[in-house]
C-alpha positions as a Markdown table, in Angstrom:
| # | Residue | x | y | z |
|---|---|---|---|---|
| 1 | Unk | 55.6 | 53.2 | -15.1 |
| 2 | Unk | 57.5 | 53.5 | -11.7 |
| 3 | Unk | 55.0 | 56.4 | -10.7 |
| 4 | Unk | 52.0 | 54.1 | -11.8 |
| 5 | Unk | 53.2 | 51.2 | -9.4 |
| 6 | Unk | 54.1 | 53.7 | -6.7 |
| 7 | Unk | 50.6 | 55.3 | -7.3 |
| 8 | Unk | 48.8 | 52.0 | -7.0 |
| 9 | Unk | 50.3 | 51.2 | -3.9 |
| 10 | Unk | 49.2 | 54.7 | -2.5 |
| 11 | Unk | 45.6 | 54.5 | -4.0 |
| 12 | Unk | 45.0 | 50.6 | -2.7 |
| 13 | Unk | 46.3 | 51.4 | 1.0 |
| 14 | Unk | 44.6 | 54.8 | 1.0 |
| 15 | Unk | 48.3 | 56.3 | 1.9 |
| 16 | Unk | 47.6 | 60.3 | 1.9 |
| 17 | Unk | 49.2 | 62.0 | -1.1 |
| 18 | Unk | 51.3 | 64.2 | 1.0 |
| 19 | Unk | 53.0 | 61.1 | 2.5 |
| 20 | Unk | 55.7 | 61.8 | -0.3 |
| 21 | Unk | 56.5 | 64.9 | 1.6 |
| 22 | Unk | 57.7 | 62.8 | 4.5 |
| 23 | Unk | 61.6 | 63.5 | 5.1 |
| 24 | Unk | 61.4 | 59.7 | 4.8 |
| 25 | Unk | 60.0 | 58.9 | 1.7 |
| 26 | Unk | 63.4 | 60.3 | -0.5 |
| 27 | Unk | 65.9 | 58.0 | 1.2 |
| 28 | Unk | 63.6 | 55.1 | 1.1 |
| 29 | Unk | 63.3 | 55.8 | -2.7 |
| 30 | Unk | 67.2 | 56.2 | -2.9 |
| 31 | Unk | 67.8 | 53.1 | -0.7 |
| 32 | Unk | 65.5 | 50.7 | -2.9 |
| 33 | Unk | 67.7 | 52.2 | -6.0 |
| 34 | Unk | 70.9 | 51.2 | -4.3 |
| 35 | Unk | 69.9 | 47.9 | -4.0 |
| 36 | Unk | 69.0 | 47.4 | -7.5 |
| 37 | Unk | 67.3 | 44.6 | -9.2 |
| 38 | Unk | 65.9 | 41.5 | -7.1 |
| 39 | Unk | 65.4 | 43.7 | -3.9 |
| 40 | Unk | 62.7 | 41.7 | -1.8 |
| 41 | Unk | 60.3 | 43.9 | 0.0 |
| 42 | Unk | 59.8 | 43.9 | 3.6 |
| 43 | Unk | 57.5 | 41.5 | 5.1 |
| 44 | Unk | 54.7 | 42.3 | 7.6 |
| 45 | Unk | 56.1 | 40.4 | 10.1 |
| 46 | Unk | 59.8 | 42.2 | 9.8 |
| 47 | Unk | 58.1 | 45.9 | 9.9 |
| 48 | Unk | 56.1 | 44.8 | 13.0 |
| 49 | Unk | 58.8 | 42.9 | 14.8 |
| 50 | Unk | 62.6 | 43.4 | 14.1 |
| 51 | Unk | 62.7 | 46.5 | 12.1 |
| 52 | Unk | 60.0 | 48.1 | 14.8 |
| 53 | Unk | 62.1 | 47.3 | 17.6 |
| 54 | Unk | 65.1 | 48.8 | 16.0 |
| 55 | Unk | 63.6 | 51.8 | 15.4 |
| 56 | Unk | 62.0 | 52.1 | 19.1 |
| 57 | Unk | 65.9 | 51.6 | 20.3 |
| 58 | Unk | 66.8 | 54.6 | 18.0 |
| 59 | Unk | 64.4 | 56.9 | 19.3 |
| 60 | Unk | 64.8 | 55.5 | 22.9 |
| 61 | Unk | 68.6 | 56.3 | 22.6 |
| 62 | Unk | 68.0 | 59.7 | 20.8 |
| 63 | Unk | 65.5 | 60.7 | 23.9 |
| 64 | Unk | 68.3 | 59.5 | 26.4 |
| 65 | Unk | 70.9 | 61.9 | 24.3 |
| 66 | Unk | 68.2 | 64.7 | 24.4 |
| 67 | Unk | 67.9 | 64.3 | 28.6 |
| 68 | Unk | 71.6 | 64.6 | 28.9 |
| 69 | Unk | 71.9 | 67.8 | 27.0 |
């Protein structure tokens, strides 16, 4: 049943099927499994605001570390 729900989400949003080959897909699924029942999905605001901001900061940090190396 899980596969069907994941599939419906992919089909509804037109997500390319090879997105499951992303190195970020398995850790996402594992994180959801660890949280367990009652997990709340991120909101559009969280994804476009605070979560995006955290990712931008992580990339900036990585770039700075790369420049120093």
